[in-house]
C-alpha positions as CSV (number, residue, x, y, z in Angstrom):
1,M,0.0,0.0,0.0
2,T,1.5,3.4,-0.9
3,S,0.8,6.9,0.1
4,A,0.0,9.8,-2.3
5,D,3.8,10.5,-2.7
6,G,4.4,6.8,-3.7
7,K,6.2,5.8,-0.5
8,Q,5.1,2.9,1.6
9,A,3.4,4.3,4.7
10,F,3.6,2.7,8.2
11,G,2.4,4.3,11.4
12,V,3.0,3.6,15.0
13,Y,0.3,4.7,17.5
14,V,1.3,4.8,21.2
15,H,-1.5,5.2,23.8
16,W,-0.7,6.9,27.1
17,P,-3.9,6.2,29.1
18,F,-3.7,8.7,32.0
19,C,-5.3,12.1,32.5
20,L,-5.4,14.6,35.4
21,S,-9.2,14.6,35.2
22,K,-11.9,13.0,33.0
23,C,-13.6,15.5,30.6
24,P,-17.4,15.1,30.7
25,Y,-17.7,14.6,26.9
26,C,-14.9,12.1,26.6
27,D,-15.4,8.4,25.9
28,F,-11.8,7.7,25.1
29,N,-9.7,5.1,27.0
30,S,-8.5,7.5,29.6
31,H,-8.0,7.0,33.3
32,V,-7.4,9.2,36.4
33,R,-4.9,7.9,38.9
34,H,-4.3,9.8,42.2
35,A,-1.1,8.0,43.0
36,P,2.0,8.8,40.8
37,V,2.2,6.6,37.7
38,D,5.4,4.4,37.5
39,E,6.6,5.8,34.2
40,E,9.7,3.7,34.0
41,R,7.7,0.5,34.4
42,F,5.3,1.6,31.7
43,A,8.2,2.6,29.4
44,R,9.7,-0.9,29.8
45,A,6.3,-2.4,29.0
46,F,5.9,-0.2,25.9
47,A,9.4,-1.4,24.8
48,R,8.4,-5.0,25.2
49,E,5.2,-4.6,23.2
50,I,7.0,-2.7,20.5
51,E,9.5,-5.6,20.3
52,A,6.7,-8.2,20.1
53,T,4.8,-6.2,17.4
54,A,7.9,-5.7,15.3
55,A,8.6,-9.5,15.4
56,R,5.2,-10.0,13.8
57,A,5.6,-7.1,11.3
58,P,9.3,-6.9,10.6
59,G,11.1,-4.7,8.1
60,R,8.7,-1.9,8.1
61,I,9.8,1.7,7.5
62,V,8.1,4.0,10.1
63,S,6.7,7.1,8.4
64,S,4.8,8.5,11.4
65,I,4.5,8.1,15.1
66,F,1.6,9.4,17.1
67,L,1.6,9.6,21.0
68,G,-2.0,9.9,21.9
69,G,-4.2,9.4,25.0
70,G,-5.2,10.2,27.6
71,T,-2.7,13.0,28.1
72,P,0.8,12.1,26.7
73,S,2.1,15.5,27.9
74,L,1.9,14.2,31.5
75,M,4.9,12.0,30.6
76,Q,8.4,13.1,31.3
77,P,10.4,13.8,28.2
78,R,12.8,11.0,29.1
79,T,9.8,8.5,29.0
80,V,8.9,9.8,25.5
81,G,12.5,9.5,24.5
82,A,12.7,5.9,25.7
83,I,9.5,5.0,23.7
84,L,10.9,6.6,20.5
85,D,14.3,4.8,21.0
86,S,12.4,1.5,21.3
87,I,10.6,2.1,18.0
88,A,13.9,3.0,16.3
89,R,15.6,-0.1,17.7
90,H,13.0,-2.5,16.2
91,W,12.0,-0.8,12.9
92,H,13.7,1.5,10.5
93,V,12.5,5.1,11.0
94,A,12.2,7.2,7.9
95,S,14.4,10.3,7.8
96,D,11.3,12.5,7.4
97,V,9.3,10.8,10.1
98,E,6.4,12.8,11.6
99,V,6.4,12.4,15.4
100,T,3.3,13.9,17.0
101,L,2.5,14.2,20.7
102,E,-0.9,15.2,22.0
103,A,-0.6,17.8,24.8
104,N,-2.9,19.7,27.1
105,P,-2.3,23.4,26.8
106,T,-1.5,24.1,30.5
107,S,1.6,26.1,31.6
108,V,3.0,23.1,33.5
109,E,2.9,20.9,30.4
110,A,4.1,23.6,28.1
111,T,7.4,23.8,30.1
112,R,8.2,20.3,28.8
113,F,7.9,21.1,25.1
114,R,11.6,21.7,24.6
115,G,12.3,18.4,26.3
116,Y,9.9,16.6,23.9
117,R,11.6,18.3,21.0
118,A,15.0,17.1,22.2
119,A,13.5,13.6,22.6
120,G,12.5,13.5,19.0
121,V,9.0,14.9,18.8
122,N,8.6,17.2,15.8
123,R,4.9,18.1,15.9
124,V,2.4,18.7,18.8
125,S,-1.4,18.6,18.8
126,L,-2.9,20.8,21.5
127,G,-6.3,20.0,23.1
128,V,-7.4,23.7,23.3
129,Q,-11.2,22.8,22.7
130,A,-12.5,26.4,23.1
131,L,-11.2,30.0,23.3
132,D,-13.5,31.3,26.0
133,D,-13.3,30.5,29.7
134,A,-17.0,29.8,30.2
135,S,-17.0,27.2,27.5
136,L,-13.8,25.6,28.8
137,K,-15.3,25.4,32.3
138,A,-18.5,23.7,30.9
139,L,-16.3,21.3,28.9
140,G,-14.4,20.3,32.1
141,R,-11.1,21.7,30.9
142,L,-8.5,22.6,33.5
143,H,-7.0,25.5,31.5
144,T,-8.1,29.1,30.7
145,A,-8.2,30.5,27.2
146,R,-5.3,32.7,28.0
147,E,-3.2,29.8,29.2
148,A,-4.1,27.8,26.1
149,L,-3.0,30.6,23.8
150,D,0.2,31.0,25.8
151,A,0.9,27.3,25.3
152,V,0.2,27.6,21.6
153,A,2.9,30.4,21.5
154,I,5.4,28.2,23.4
155,A,4.6,25.3,20.9
156,R,5.2,27.8,18.0
157,R,8.7,28.5,19.4
158,A,9.6,24.9,20.1
159,F,8.1,23.1,17.0
160,D,8.0,23.8,13.3
161,R,4.7,22.0,13.1
162,Y,1.8,22.2,15.5
163,S,-2.0,21.9,15.5
164,F,-4.8,22.3,17.9
165,D,-8.3,21.0,18.5
166,L,-11.6,22.9,19.0
167,I,-15.0,21.6,19.8
168,Y,-18.0,23.3,18.2
169,A,-21.8,22.9,18.2
170,R,-21.6,23.7,22.0
171,P,-24.7,24.7,23.9
172,D,-25.9,28.2,22.9
173,Q,-23.3,28.6,20.3
174,T,-24.4,30.8,17.3
175,P,-22.8,30.8,13.8
176,Q,-21.5,34.4,14.4
177,M,-19.9,33.3,17.7
178,W,-18.3,30.4,16.0
179,T,-17.1,32.5,13.1
180,D,-15.4,34.9,15.4
181,E,-13.8,32.1,17.5
182,L,-12.6,30.3,14.4
183,K,-11.0,33.4,12.9
184,R,-9.1,33.9,16.2
185,A,-8.0,30.2,16.1
186,I,-6.8,30.4,12.5
187,A,-4.7,33.4,13.4
188,E,-2.9,31.3,16.0
189,A,-3.0,27.9,14.2
190,A,-0.5,28.4,11.4
191,E,-1.0,25.2,9.4
192,H,-3.5,22.7,10.9
193,L,-6.8,22.6,12.9
194,S,-8.9,19.7,14.1
195,L,-12.5,20.8,14.5
196,Y,-15.0,18.4,16.1
197,Q,-18.7,18.7,16.5
198,L,-19.7,18.1,20.1
199,T,-21.3,14.6,20.2
200,I,-23.1,13.1,23.2
201,E,-21.5,9.7,23.9
202,E,-23.1,7.0,26.0
203,G,-21.4,6.4,29.3
204,T,-20.2,10.0,29.7
205,P,-21.5,12.6,32.2
206,F,-22.8,14.7,29.3
207,F,-24.9,11.8,28.2
208,G,-26.8,11.8,31.6
209,L,-27.2,15.6,31.6
210,H,-28.4,15.6,28.0
211,A,-31.0,12.8,28.7
212,A,-32.2,14.7,31.8
213,G,-32.7,17.9,29.7
214,K,-30.0,19.8,31.6
215,L,-27.6,20.1,28.6
216,K,-29.1,21.4,25.4
217,T,-27.0,21.0,22.2
218,P,-27.8,22.8,18.9
219,D,-30.6,21.2,16.9
220,E,-29.9,19.6,13.5
221,A,-30.4,22.8,11.5
222,M,-28.1,24.8,13.8
223,A,-25.5,22.0,13.8
224,R,-25.5,22.0,10.0
225,A,-25.2,25.8,9.9
226,L,-22.2,25.6,12.3
227,Y,-20.6,22.9,10.1
228,D,-21.1,25.1,7.0
229,V,-19.4,28.0,8.8
230,T,-16.5,25.7,9.6
231,Q,-16.0,24.8,6.0
232,D,-16.4,28.3,4.6
233,V,-14.3,30.2,7.1
234,C,-11.4,27.7,7.0
235,A,-11.4,27.5,3.2
236,A,-11.5,31.3,2.9
237,H,-8.4,31.5,5.2
238,G,-6.4,28.8,3.3
239,L,-7.1,25.8,5.6
240,P,-9.6,23.7,3.6
241,A,-10.9,20.4,5.0
242,Y,-8.8,17.5,3.9
243,E,-10.8,15.2,6.1
244,I,-14.3,15.6,7.6
245,S,-13.0,17.2,10.8
246,N,-9.4,18.2,9.9
247,H,-8.2,21.3,8.1
248,A,-4.8,22.2,6.8
249,R,-2.7,24.3,4.5
250,P,-1.8,22.2,1.5
251,G,1.1,20.0,2.5
252,A,0.6,20.4,6.2
253,E,-1.9,17.5,6.6
254,C,-1.2,15.1,9.5
255,K,0.7,12.2,7.9
256,H,-0.2,9.8,10.7
257,N,-3.9,10.3,10.4
258,L,-3.7,9.9,6.6
259,V,-2.3,6.4,7.3
260,Y,-5.6,5.5,9.0
261,W,-7.9,7.1,6.4
262,R,-6.0,5.7,3.4
263,G,-6.3,2.2,4.8
264,E,-2.5,1.7,5.3
265,E,-0.8,-0.4,8.0
266,Y,-0.2,0.8,11.6
267,A,0.9,-0.7,14.9
268,G,-1.1,0.0,18.1
269,I,1.0,0.1,21.3
270,G,-0.2,0.6,24.8
271,P,-3.5,0.1,26.8
272,G,-6.5,0.0,24.5
273,A,-4.5,0.7,21.3
274,H,-5.8,-0.6,17.9
275,G,-3.6,-1.7,15.0
276,R,-4.0,-2.9,11.4
277,L,-1.1,-5.2,10.3
278,D,-0.6,-7.2,7.2
279,I,0.8,-10.6,8.2
280,E,1.5,-13.2,5.5
281,G,-0.8,-11.3,3.1
282,I,-3.8,-11.1,5.6
283,R,-5.0,-7.9,7.3
284,H,-5.2,-8.3,11.1
285,A,-7.4,-6.0,13.2
286,I,-5.6,-5.9,16.6
287,A,-6.6,-4.4,19.9
288,T,-4.9,-4.5,23.4
289,E,-6.3,-4.7,26.9
290,K,-7.9,-1.4,27.8
291,R,-7.3,-1.3,31.6
292,P,-3.8,0.2,32.2
293,E,-2.7,-2.0,35.1
294,A,-4.2,-5.2,33.5
295,W,-2.3,-4.3,30.2
296,L,0.9,-3.8,32.2
297,M,0.6,-7.2,33.8
298,R,-0.2,-8.9,30.5
299,V,2.9,-7.4,28.8
300,E,5.1,-8.3,31.7
301,A,3.9,-11.9,31.7
302,S,3.8,-12.5,27.9
303,G,5.4,-9.6,26.1
304,H,2.3,-8.0,24.7
305,G,-1.2,-6.9,25.7
306,V,-3.2,-8.1,22.7
307,V,-6.7,-9.3,23.5
308,V,-8.2,-9.0,20.0
309,D,-6.6,-10.3,16.8
310,D,-9.2,-10.7,14.1
311,L,-8.5,-11.6,10.5
312,L,-10.4,-9.3,8.1
313,N,-11.9,-11.0,5.0
314,S,-11.8,-9.2,1.7
315,E,-15.3,-7.7,2.2
316,E,-14.6,-6.4,5.7
317,R,-11.3,-4.9,4.5
318,A,-13.1,-3.2,1.5
319,D,-15.8,-1.8,3.8
320,E,-13.2,-0.4,6.1
321,F,-11.4,1.2,3.2
322,L,-14.7,2.8,2.0
323,L,-15.7,4.0,5.5
324,M,-12.3,5.6,6.1
325,G,-11.4,6.7,2.6
326,L,-14.6,8.6,2.0
327,R,-13.8,10.8,5.0
328,L,-11.0,12.4,3.0
329,A,-11.5,15.3,0.5
330,E,-9.3,13.3,-1.9
331,G,-11.9,10.5,-1.8
332,I,-11.2,6.9,-3.0
333,D,-10.2,5.1,-6.1
334,P,-13.1,2.6,-6.9
335,E,-10.6,0.3,-8.5
336,R,-8.8,-0.2,-5.2
337,Y,-12.2,-1.0,-3.6
338,A,-12.8,-3.6,-6.3
339,A,-9.3,-5.1,-5.9
340,L,-9.9,-5.5,-2.1
341,S,-13.5,-6.7,-2.2
342,G,-13.6,-8.7,-5.5
343,R,-16.6,-6.7,-6.7
344,T,-17.2,-3.2,-8.1
345,L,-19.3,-0.5,-6.6
346,D,-22.8,-0.4,-8.0
347,P,-22.9,2.1,-10.9
348,G,-26.7,2.6,-10.3
349,R,-26.1,3.6,-6.6
350,I,-23.3,5.9,-7.7
351,A,-25.5,7.6,-10.3
352,I,-28.3,8.2,-7.7
353,L,-25.8,9.7,-5.1
354,R,-24.3,11.9,-7.8
355,E,-27.8,13.1,-8.8
356,E,-28.6,13.9,-5.2
357,G,-25.4,16.0,-4.9
358,A,-23.8,13.7,-2.3
359,I,-20.8,12.6,-4.3
360,T,-18.8,13.5,-7.4
361,V,-16.7,11.3,-9.7
362,D,-13.8,13.0,-11.5
363,A,-12.4,12.4,-14.9
364,G,-10.0,9.8,-13.6
365,G,-12.9,7.9,-11.9
366,R,-12.0,9.0,-8.3
367,L,-15.0,9.2,-6.1
368,R,-15.4,12.0,-3.6
369,V,-18.1,13.0,-1.0
370,T,-19.3,16.6,-1.5
371,Q,-19.6,19.3,1.2
372,A,-23.4,18.6,1.1
373,G,-22.7,14.9,1.5
374,F,-20.3,15.0,4.4
375,P,-23.0,15.7,7.1
376,V,-24.7,12.5,6.0
377,L,-21.5,10.5,5.4
378,D,-22.6,7.4,7.2
379,A,-25.7,7.1,5.0
380,V,-23.6,7.6,1.8
381,V,-21.1,4.9,2.9
382,A,-24.0,2.5,3.8
383,D,-25.6,3.0,0.5
384,L,-22.4,2.4,-1.5
385,A,-21.4,-0.7,0.6
386,A,-24.9,-2.3,0.3
């Protein structure tokens, strides 16, 4: 599998599962621990799981590494350095590797940025989430807007590449408010923004509040208006969407996330990490034990924390390719779908979706979802995959 520039792409995702507090909207595999985390023990376990994974998928050239979470910026720079050294010991790392670390924009964590840079990180992704204090408090964030922007300024000095996240479609947010906030964000963002609609996920505190009528999110029409503002403002300022929630200046796209969306191979390391590896010509869907201490004990006992290792058949692989690839503005090559699945996409369904304005097909046959189609992407994918 090759990326757009013709090189083989292979990503390594490393999950640091700890946070200082749990945000009320978050359903990620993140955990709060009141006792100090034994970072050295976890670093040794990461190294063992990297070794075991590389033994199953040897000879890969790592094009991107992503340290996600949780809150990876709670790690000491030496822990990050130890993890990156382990990856380099067991795989070849490309000279132009992208190494991203997710960070909270607090002043404490920002003081570590230079240490992360020295350890080998060359890109940070900051969880800013909002640029006003009332919204940050409502979202359960532990930083102020000023502190977040100060952290962005520190990131700008420490790294050539940085990005930050914002959440929109928040309670009482209007298109004008979001337009103003987005323009402020773009002025600070330089090259990349991740912009997510607030979703109410089962099992989170927001889910209970929403069900009880104590948290009112924008209705469908308002959410759509806010989505349209996102596309229009970002495009007008040179950061068009290259994926449904991600915007970048041309050439500044997150290489690691493109690995996922283009259906390429990646290793998942750490508690609750997912991977997709091609072993002896078969795509494996792999996941590790979610609970950090249980993962740690598994790795110490057997060298890895894998609890799911499913073989994907051609149809499952093709459906995953469709689901991920159509999130991208570049769309998909239907011939690759046919090669994976053994069947072509239904021309009749394509014709109907084109007529409805949900997709376009270019002269080379490449299939793309339109701006009008993105808000109903799941339905478009389901229709094509049927």
